[in-house]
C-alpha positions as CSV (number, residue, x, y, z in Angstrom):
1,X,28.3,-17.3,-4.0
2,X,27.3,-13.7,-3.6
3,X,23.8,-13.0,-2.3
4,X,21.2,-11.9,-4.7
5,X,20.5,-8.2,-4.4
6,X,16.7,-7.5,-4.1
7,X,14.5,-4.5,-4.2
8,X,11.1,-5.6,-2.8
9,X,7.6,-4.2,-3.5
10,X,5.7,-5.5,-0.5
11,X,2.3,-4.7,1.1
12,X,-0.1,-5.9,3.8
13,X,0.7,-8.5,6.5
14,X,1.7,-11.1,4.0
15,X,4.4,-8.7,2.7
16,X,5.8,-8.5,6.3
17,X,6.4,-12.2,6.3
18,X,8.3,-11.9,3.1
19,X,10.3,-9.0,4.5
20,X,11.3,-11.0,7.6
21,X,12.4,-13.9,5.3
22,X,14.5,-11.7,3.0
23,X,16.2,-9.9,5.9
24,X,17.0,-13.2,7.7
25,X,18.1,-15.2,4.6
26,X,21.8,-14.8,3.7
27,X,21.1,-15.8,0.1
28,X,19.6,-12.3,-0.3
29,X,20.8,-8.8,0.2
30,X,17.7,-6.6,0.6
31,X,18.7,-3.2,-0.7
32,X,15.3,-1.5,-0.6
33,X,11.6,-1.9,0.2
34,X,8.6,-0.1,-1.3
35,X,5.3,-0.3,0.5
36,X,2.0,1.7,0.7
37,X,1.5,3.8,3.9
38,X,-2.2,4.5,3.5
39,X,-5.3,2.3,3.1
40,X,-6.6,2.5,-0.5
41,X,-9.5,5.0,-0.9
42,X,-11.6,2.1,-2.3
43,X,-11.4,0.4,1.1
44,X,-11.7,3.5,3.2
45,X,-12.2,7.0,1.7
46,X,-10.6,8.6,4.8
47,X,-7.3,6.8,3.9
48,X,-5.9,6.1,7.4
49,X,-2.5,4.7,7.8
50,X,-2.3,0.9,7.3
51,X,-2.3,-1.1,10.6
52,X,1.0,-2.9,9.6
53,X,2.9,0.2,8.4
54,X,4.7,0.9,11.6
55,X,5.9,-2.7,11.7
56,X,7.3,-2.2,8.2
57,X,9.2,0.9,9.5
58,X,10.5,-0.9,12.6
59,X,11.5,-4.0,10.7
60,X,13.3,-2.1,7.9
61,X,15.2,0.0,10.5
62,X,16.2,-3.3,12.4
63,X,17.4,-4.8,9.1
64,X,19.1,-1.6,8.0
65,X,17.0,-1.5,4.8
66,X,15.8,1.7,3.2
67,X,12.0,2.0,3.0
68,X,10.1,4.0,0.4
69,X,6.6,4.9,1.4
70,X,4.6,4.8,-1.9
71,X,1.8,7.0,-0.5
72,X,4.3,9.8,-0.2
73,X,5.0,9.8,-3.9
74,X,2.9,10.1,-7.1
75,X,4.4,8.2,-10.0
76,X,2.4,8.9,-13.1
77,X,4.7,6.9,-15.3
78,X,6.6,3.6,-14.9
79,X,9.8,5.4,-15.7
80,X,9.5,7.3,-12.4
81,X,9.4,4.0,-10.5
82,X,12.6,3.1,-12.3
83,X,14.3,6.3,-11.3
84,X,13.3,5.8,-7.6
85,X,14.6,2.2,-7.8
86,X,18.0,3.4,-9.3
87,X,18.7,5.0,-5.9
88,X,19.3,1.5,-4.5
89,X,21.7,0.4,-7.2
90,X,25.4,1.2,-6.7
């Protein structure tokens, strides 16, 4: 059976656990990960980088999975998320 192709929208430390599981499970082919780079303004108006963000970068590199940093993009419409996701579909 072919592995299920997955585009994951993950965040925070709990998302890292899911990321490890997806990379290490042969039932899935992780083709892309979206995550937030910055702390939400509602939590900290200065919006520093999230503590776990570097681990997302390192883990995605290790797993050879493209990472999209959502803080680097502004998607005013759902259609724009879909366009970004299309980059991961052959």
